[in-house]
Each structure stands twice: as C-alpha cells, then as structure tokens.
C-alpha positions as YAML, in Angstrom:
chain: A
units: angstrom
residues:
- id: 1
  name: MET
  ca: [-0.79, -18.97, -47.95]
- id: 2
  name: GLN
  ca: [-0.30, -16.00, -50.36]
- id: 3
  name: GLU
  ca: [1.00, -18.20, -53.23]
- id: 4
  name: ALA
  ca: [-1.83, -20.71, -52.85]
- id: 5
  name: LEU
  ca: [-4.44, -17.90, -52.77]
- id: 6
  name: THR
  ca: [-2.95, -16.31, -55.92]
- id: 7
  name: GLU
  ca: [-3.08, -19.65, -57.70]
- id: 8
  name: ASN
  ca: [-6.74, -20.18, -56.76]
- id: 9
  name: ILE
  ca: [-7.60, -16.70, -57.98]
- id: 10
  name: THR
  ca: [-5.83, -17.34, -61.29]
- id: 11
  name: ALA
  ca: [-7.77, -20.55, -61.79]
- id: 12
  name: SER
  ca: [-11.02, -18.82, -61.06]
- id: 13
  name: ASP
  ca: [-10.19, -16.04, -63.63]
- id: 14
  name: LYS
  ca: [-9.70, -18.67, -66.27]
- id: 15
  name: ALA
  ca: [-13.06, -20.31, -65.45]
- id: 16
  name: LEU
  ca: [-14.82, -16.93, -65.61]
- id: 17
  name: HIS
  ca: [-13.27, -16.27, -68.96]
- id: 18
  name: ARG
  ca: [-14.52, -19.66, -70.33]
- id: 19
  name: ARG
  ca: [-17.91, -19.37, -68.92]
- id: 20
  name: ARG
  ca: [-18.86, -15.70, -69.34]
- id: 21
  name: SER
  ca: [-22.36, -16.44, -70.32]
- id: 22
  name: LEU
  ca: [-25.87, -15.79, -69.08]
- id: 23
  name: ARG
  ca: [-26.09, -19.31, -67.83]
- id: 24
  name: TYR
  ca: [-23.03, -18.87, -65.75]
- id: 25
  name: THR
  ca: [-24.16, -15.47, -64.45]
- id: 26
  name: TRP
  ca: [-27.51, -16.90, -63.47]
- id: 27
  name: ALA
  ca: [-25.79, -19.75, -61.50]
- id: 28
  name: LEU
  ca: [-23.85, -17.03, -59.64]
- id: 29
  name: ILE
  ca: [-27.01, -15.20, -58.82]
- id: 30
  name: LEU
  ca: [-28.73, -18.29, -57.57]
- id: 31
  name: SER
  ca: [-25.66, -19.04, -55.43]
- id: 32
  name: ASP
  ca: [-26.01, -15.55, -53.87]
- id: 33
  name: LEU
  ca: [-29.74, -16.26, -53.36]
- id: 34
  name: TYR
  ca: [-28.90, -19.43, -51.34]
- id: 35
  name: ARG
  ca: [-26.74, -17.38, -49.01]
- id: 36
  name: TYR
  ca: [-29.80, -15.20, -48.19]
- id: 37
  name: ALA
  ca: [-32.68, -17.63, -48.32]
- id: 38
  name: GLY
  ca: [-31.24, -21.16, -47.90]
- id: 39
  name: ASN
  ca: [-32.98, -22.17, -51.08]
- id: 40
  name: ARG
  ca: [-33.13, -21.18, -54.77]
- id: 41
  name: SER
  ca: [-36.79, -21.02, -55.33]
- id: 42
  name: THR
  ca: [-38.63, -18.44, -57.57]
- id: 43
  name: ARG
  ca: [-40.59, -17.30, -54.54]
- id: 44
  name: SER
  ca: [-37.35, -16.57, -52.57]
- id: 45
  name: PHE
  ca: [-35.86, -14.88, -55.59]
- id: 46
  name: LEU
  ca: [-38.83, -12.47, -55.93]
- id: 47
  name: ARG
  ca: [-39.02, -11.80, -52.20]
- id: 48
  name: HIS
  ca: [-35.31, -10.91, -51.88]
- id: 49
  name: TYR
  ca: [-35.05, -9.07, -55.13]
- id: 50
  name: PHE
  ca: [-37.81, -6.69, -54.14]
- id: 51
  name: PHE
  ca: [-37.13, -6.38, -50.44]
- id: 52
  name: THR
  ca: [-33.36, -7.12, -49.80]
- id: 53
  name: PRO
  ca: [-31.18, -4.27, -51.12]
- id: 54
  name: GLY
  ca: [-28.03, -6.20, -51.08]
- id: 55
  name: PHE
  ca: [-29.36, -9.08, -53.19]
- id: 56
  name: LYS
  ca: [-31.09, -6.64, -55.57]
- id: 57
  name: TYR
  ca: [-27.83, -4.81, -56.05]
- id: 58
  name: SER
  ca: [-25.66, -7.93, -56.64]
- id: 59
  name: THR
  ca: [-28.20, -9.30, -59.05]
- id: 60
  name: VAL
  ca: [-28.18, -6.14, -61.29]
- id: 61
  name: MET
  ca: [-24.38, -5.93, -60.80]
- id: 62
  name: ARG
  ca: [-23.77, -9.47, -62.06]
- id: 63
  name: LEU
  ca: [-26.10, -9.05, -65.00]
- id: 64
  name: CYS
  ca: [-24.35, -5.81, -65.93]
- id: 65
  name: GLY
  ca: [-20.98, -7.46, -65.87]
- id: 66
  name: CYS
  ca: [-22.16, -10.23, -68.09]
- id: 67
  name: LEU
  ca: [-23.93, -8.08, -70.66]
- id: 68
  name: LYS
  ca: [-21.00, -5.73, -70.93]
- id: 69
  name: LYS
  ca: [-18.91, -8.55, -72.36]
- id: 70
  name: ARG
  ca: [-21.39, -9.59, -74.99]
- id: 71
  name: SER
  ca: [-21.29, -7.46, -78.20]
- id: 72
  name: ILE
  ca: [-25.03, -7.35, -79.15]
- id: 73
  name: MET
  ca: [-26.44, -7.27, -75.64]
- id: 74
  name: ARG
  ca: [-23.90, -4.63, -74.68]
- id: 75
  name: VAL
  ca: [-25.43, -2.19, -77.17]
- id: 76
  name: ILE
  ca: [-29.17, -3.07, -76.40]
- id: 77
  name: PHE
  ca: [-29.45, -4.24, -72.80]
- id: 78
  name: TYR
  ca: [-26.37, -2.98, -70.93]
- id: 79
  name: PRO
  ca: [-27.08, 0.81, -71.02]
- id: 80
  name: PRO
  ca: [-30.48, 0.66, -69.21]
- id: 81
  name: LEU
  ca: [-29.24, -1.95, -66.80]
- id: 82
  name: LYS
  ca: [-26.17, 0.20, -66.00]
- id: 83
  name: LEU
  ca: [-28.45, 3.13, -65.33]
- id: 84
  name: LEU
  ca: [-30.46, 0.88, -62.91]
- id: 85
  name: LEU
  ca: [-27.24, -0.09, -61.19]
- id: 86
  name: LEU
  ca: [-26.24, 3.50, -60.71]
- id: 87
  name: ARG
  ca: [-29.64, 4.29, -59.30]
- id: 88
  name: TYR
  ca: [-29.26, 1.52, -56.77]
- id: 89
  name: ARG
  ca: [-25.78, 2.75, -55.93]
- id: 90
  name: TYR
  ca: [-27.13, 6.14, -54.83]
- id: 91
  name: LYS
  ca: [-30.33, 4.69, -53.35]
- id: 92
  name: TYR
  ca: [-28.62, 2.01, -51.27]
- id: 93
  name: GLY
  ca: [-25.18, 3.46, -50.74]
- id: 94
  name: ILE
  ca: [-23.44, 0.34, -52.32]
- id: 95
  name: ALA
  ca: [-20.66, 1.12, -54.80]
- id: 96
  name: ILE
  ca: [-19.33, -2.17, -56.33]
- id: 97
  name: PRO
  ca: [-18.48, -1.89, -60.04]
- id: 98
  name: GLU
  ca: [-19.97, -4.62, -62.32]
- id: 99
  name: TYR
  ca: [-16.57, -5.70, -63.52]
- id: 100
  name: THR
  ca: [-15.38, -6.50, -60.02]
- id: 101
  name: ARG
  ca: [-14.30, -10.19, -59.77]
- id: 102
  name: ILE
  ca: [-16.51, -11.81, -57.16]
- id: 103
  name: GLY
  ca: [-16.92, -15.57, -56.52]
- id: 104
  name: PRO
  ca: [-20.27, -17.37, -55.92]
- id: 105
  name: GLY
  ca: [-22.23, -16.93, -52.70]
- id: 106
  name: PHE
  ca: [-21.77, -13.27, -52.27]
- id: 107
  name: PHE
  ca: [-23.72, -11.82, -49.24]
- id: 108
  name: ILE
  ca: [-24.11, -8.14, -48.58]
- id: 109
  name: ASN
  ca: [-25.23, -7.78, -44.96]
- id: 110
  name: ARG
  ca: [-27.29, -4.62, -44.60]
- id: 111
  name: PHE
  ca: [-26.49, -1.71, -46.80]
- id: 112
  name: GLY
  ca: [-24.99, 1.80, -46.84]
- id: 113
  name: ASN
  ca: [-21.50, 3.16, -47.37]
- id: 114
  name: ILE
  ca: [-20.18, -0.10, -48.86]
- id: 115
  name: MET
  ca: [-17.37, 0.84, -51.25]
- id: 116
  name: VAL
  ca: [-15.38, -1.68, -53.30]
- id: 117
  name: ASN
  ca: [-12.67, -0.77, -55.82]
- id: 118
  name: GLY
  ca: [-13.28, -2.44, -59.12]
- id: 119
  name: ASP
  ca: [-9.87, -4.12, -59.23]
- id: 120
  name: ALA
  ca: [-10.42, -5.85, -55.88]
- id: 121
  name: ILE
  ca: [-10.93, -9.62, -55.95]
- id: 122
  name: ILE
  ca: [-13.49, -11.31, -53.73]
- id: 123
  name: GLY
  ca: [-13.61, -15.03, -53.29]
- id: 124
  name: ALA
  ca: [-16.43, -17.39, -52.78]
- id: 125
  name: ASN
  ca: [-18.85, -17.27, -49.82]
- id: 126
  name: CYS
  ca: [-17.76, -13.83, -48.62]
- id: 127
  name: ASN
  ca: [-19.80, -11.45, -46.39]
- id: 128
  name: ILE
  ca: [-19.49, -7.74, -46.57]
- id: 129
  name: THR
  ca: [-21.25, -5.46, -44.11]
- id: 130
  name: HIS
  ca: [-22.37, -1.89, -44.13]
- id: 131
  name: GLY
  ca: [-19.62, 0.73, -43.81]
- id: 132
  name: SER
  ca: [-16.88, -1.68, -45.26]
- id: 133
  name: MET
  ca: [-14.33, -0.44, -47.76]
- id: 134
  name: LEU
  ca: [-12.06, -2.40, -50.11]
- id: 135
  name: GLY
  ca: [-9.90, 0.46, -51.44]
- id: 136
  name: GLN
  ca: [-7.01, 1.02, -53.81]
- id: 137
  name: MET
  ca: [-3.45, 2.16, -52.73]
- id: 138
  name: ASN
  ca: [-1.77, 4.23, -55.43]
- id: 139
  name: ARG
  ca: [1.77, 4.12, -54.16]
- id: 140
  name: GLY
  ca: [4.03, 2.26, -51.81]
- id: 141
  name: PRO
  ca: [4.71, -1.42, -51.19]
- id: 142
  name: ASN
  ca: [0.92, -2.18, -51.03]
- id: 143
  name: GLN
  ca: [0.11, -0.47, -54.28]
- id: 144
  name: GLY
  ca: [-3.08, -2.08, -55.72]
- id: 145
  name: SER
  ca: [-6.34, -3.42, -54.38]
- id: 146
  name: PRO
  ca: [-7.35, -6.02, -51.80]
- id: 147
  name: ILE
  ca: [-7.61, -9.74, -52.45]
- id: 148
  name: LEU
  ca: [-10.07, -11.76, -50.43]
- id: 149
  name: GLY
  ca: [-9.98, -15.51, -50.14]
- id: 150
  name: ASP
  ca: [-13.00, -17.76, -49.59]
- id: 151
  name: GLY
  ca: [-15.26, -17.48, -46.62]
- id: 152
  name: VAL
  ca: [-14.09, -14.10, -45.58]
- id: 153
  name: PHE
  ca: [-16.22, -11.99, -43.14]
- id: 154
  name: LEU
  ca: [-15.94, -8.20, -43.16]
- id: 155
  name: ALA
  ca: [-17.60, -6.60, -40.19]
- id: 156
  name: ALA
  ca: [-19.17, -3.11, -40.15]
- id: 157
  name: GLY
  ca: [-16.99, -0.17, -40.79]
- id: 158
  name: CYS
  ca: [-13.78, -2.03, -41.58]
- id: 159
  name: LYS
  ca: [-11.23, -0.75, -44.07]
- id: 160
  name: VAL
  ca: [-8.85, -2.83, -46.19]
- id: 161
  name: ILE
  ca: [-6.82, -0.60, -48.47]
- id: 162
  name: GLY
  ca: [-4.11, -1.60, -50.84]
- id: 163
  name: LYS
  ca: [-2.93, -4.97, -52.16]
- id: 164
  name: ILE
  ca: [-3.70, -6.66, -48.85]
- id: 165
  name: ARG
  ca: [-4.40, -10.45, -48.96]
- id: 166
  name: ILE
  ca: [-7.14, -11.69, -46.61]
- id: 167
  name: GLY
  ca: [-6.73, -15.40, -46.19]
- id: 168
  name: ASN
  ca: [-9.51, -18.04, -46.48]
- id: 169
  name: ARG
  ca: [-12.07, -18.09, -43.66]
- id: 170
  name: ALA
  ca: [-10.58, -14.94, -42.07]
- id: 171
  name: ALA
  ca: [-12.66, -12.34, -40.20]
- id: 172
  name: VAL
  ca: [-12.09, -8.58, -40.02]
- id: 173
  name: GLY
  ca: [-13.55, -6.83, -36.94]
- id: 174
  name: ALA
  ca: [-15.76, -3.77, -36.76]
- id: 175
  name: ASN
  ca: [-13.98, -0.55, -37.71]
- id: 176
  name: ALA
  ca: [-10.58, -2.33, -38.18]
- id: 177
  name: VAL
  ca: [-8.07, -0.82, -40.52]
- id: 178
  name: VAL
  ca: [-6.06, -3.66, -42.17]
- id: 179
  name: THR
  ca: [-2.60, -2.71, -43.20]
- id: 180
  name: LYS
  ca: [-0.97, -6.21, -43.45]
- id: 181
  name: ASP
  ca: [-1.91, -9.60, -44.94]
- id: 182
  name: VAL
  ca: [-4.18, -11.79, -42.85]
- id: 183
  name: VAL
  ca: [-3.46, -15.51, -42.61]
- id: 184
  name: ASP
  ca: [-6.07, -18.21, -43.10]
- id: 185
  name: ASP
  ca: [-8.60, -18.44, -40.22]
- id: 186
  name: GLY
  ca: [-7.16, -15.21, -38.75]
- id: 187
  name: VAL
  ca: [-9.39, -12.78, -36.83]
- id: 188
  name: VAL
  ca: [-8.08, -9.27, -36.82]
- id: 189
  name: GLY
  ca: [-9.22, -6.02, -35.16]
- id: 190
  name: GLY
  ca: [-8.05, -2.60, -34.12]
- id: 191
  name: ILE
  ca: [-6.24, 0.33, -35.82]
- id: 192
  name: PRO
  ca: [-3.99, -0.98, -37.22]
- id: 193
  name: ALA
  ca: [-5.55, -4.40, -37.25]
- id: 194
  name: ARG
  ca: [-3.69, -7.24, -35.49]
- id: 195
  name: ILE
  ca: [-4.34, -10.89, -34.89]
- id: 196
  name: LEU
  ca: [-6.94, -11.55, -32.10]
- id: 197
  name: SER
  ca: [-7.51, -15.15, -32.43]
- id: 198
  name: MET
  ca: [-7.44, -18.02, -34.95]
- id: 199
  name: ASN
  ca: [-11.10, -18.88, -34.82]
- id: 200
  name: GLY
  ca: [-11.82, -17.57, -38.32]
- id: 201
  name: SER
  ca: [-15.21, -16.64, -39.76]
- id: 202
  name: GLU
  ca: [-17.05, -19.74, -38.55]
- id: 203
  name: GLY
  ca: [-20.52, -18.88, -37.35]
- id: 204
  name: TYR
  ca: [-20.56, -15.61, -39.37]
- id: 205
  name: VAL
  ca: [-20.44, -17.09, -42.90]
- id: 206
  name: ASN
  ca: [-23.41, -19.55, -43.22]
- id: 207
  name: ARG
  ca: [-25.21, -21.39, -46.01]
- id: 208
  name: GLN
  ca: [-22.16, -21.76, -48.14]
- id: 209
  name: VAL
  ca: [-21.97, -23.00, -51.72]
- id: 210
  name: ASP
  ca: [-19.40, -25.10, -53.50]
- id: 211
  name: PRO
  ca: [-17.18, -22.66, -55.47]
- id: 212
  name: ASP
  ca: [-16.85, -25.14, -58.34]
- id: 213
  name: TYR
  ca: [-19.08, -24.26, -61.29]
- id: 214
  name: ASP
  ca: [-19.06, -27.95, -62.45]
- id: 215
  name: THR
  ca: [-21.23, -28.69, -59.36]
- id: 216
  name: GLY
  ca: [-23.60, -25.82, -60.18]
- id: 217
  name: PHE
  ca: [-22.40, -24.09, -56.98]
- id: 218
  name: ARG
  ca: [-24.33, -26.66, -55.01]
- id: 219
  name: PRO
  ca: [-25.11, -25.86, -51.32]
- id: 220
  name: LEU
  ca: [-22.58, -27.08, -48.84]
- id: 221
  name: THR
  ca: [-24.30, -26.03, -45.57]
...
C-alpha cells in the first residue's frame, strides 16, 4: 500500500507542475465547491465563499499557492492575497500554508484549531475536521510530515504527526493520536490509534470528484 500511495503522489506532483496555472487552480476550487454544494454554480460559489469559512479559506489558499509561482502576479497580486489568507487564519483558526500539496475535492468540516504542516500531502476528496492536526516530526524513524491518500476522513481533534501514511479511504477517529501507518479502508481510534474496523470512510466522504484533471475533476457521486 505504501509503495502504491507514493507512486500516486509522485504522479500527482508532476501533474501539478505541468498545470500550475490559474485555469488548473480554478478547477481545483470548483472541485472543492462540489464537495460543499453538490454543484458548481456561481450562486453556490458566492454563498459558500461568504458564509462557509472552510471553503473561503481553501479558495484563498489555492489562489495564493498559484500566484506565488507566477513571476508577475507574485509581485502584484500575491502580497495582498497572502495578507487576506493570514487574516482568515486568525479569524477562523485554520492554519494550512498555501504551498501545501492538496488534491481536488478538499473539504474543511467546521473550523477552528486546524493545523497542517506545509510539507504534508493530502490526496483527493479528503475531509478534515475542527481540531485536527497534521504535524511534523523532527527526529526519529517517522521524521517528516503526514501523507494522506484519497478519500481520507479526519475526525475532530485527531492528531497525525510525523511521516505517517494514511491509506486510501481510511478514517481517523475523534481525538485519536496516530503513530503508525494506516492501511487502505482502515478505521483507527484511540491513543495510540489502533485498527477498529475495515469499514473505511464510506458515508463520511460524500460528493466525490474524479482526481484526474483531464476529466475536469468531474463529479463521481
């Protein structure tokens, strides 16, 4: 599972490098919107941008990440947008750097005390809930930051620290502290977290999108 997950992440990194454009970023934002609204209409975008803190934050975060890589826009548009992102960080308690690698269909459930290290990798169609942390380990065998597969659900208050791999469609229970890799479809809970079942995140991660940009991140469910 770990090797396959690493290969998928490497392929995604290459795609991001090739398509680091406003068009690609907008497609990511619309894929996030579908996770919230079940559609990609202008009306839904405006409603969720103004009234849903998680979507507002991820929208500005993705735009910042895009503009930072473009020479002219980095000078003109990136600084004010970065200031806006910092304002939202303190206002909503969401700390996810704009350079964090996050796949399409990102869903922030509620807000407050959400902390993600910038070196963490988050796959497609992932849910992160208030109080969750993806932190960095500075020493030991798990030195590094977490890697999340596709369709992962992180419940309220859970902590994943170090280079821990969370498999596709896995679910991490509330207030769990994950110290070991989690297999595909695994459900873990407790301190330290242990396998509770193999029911995965089904029912918790809904309105998913196709992770392939060539399809326009089309809706799957």
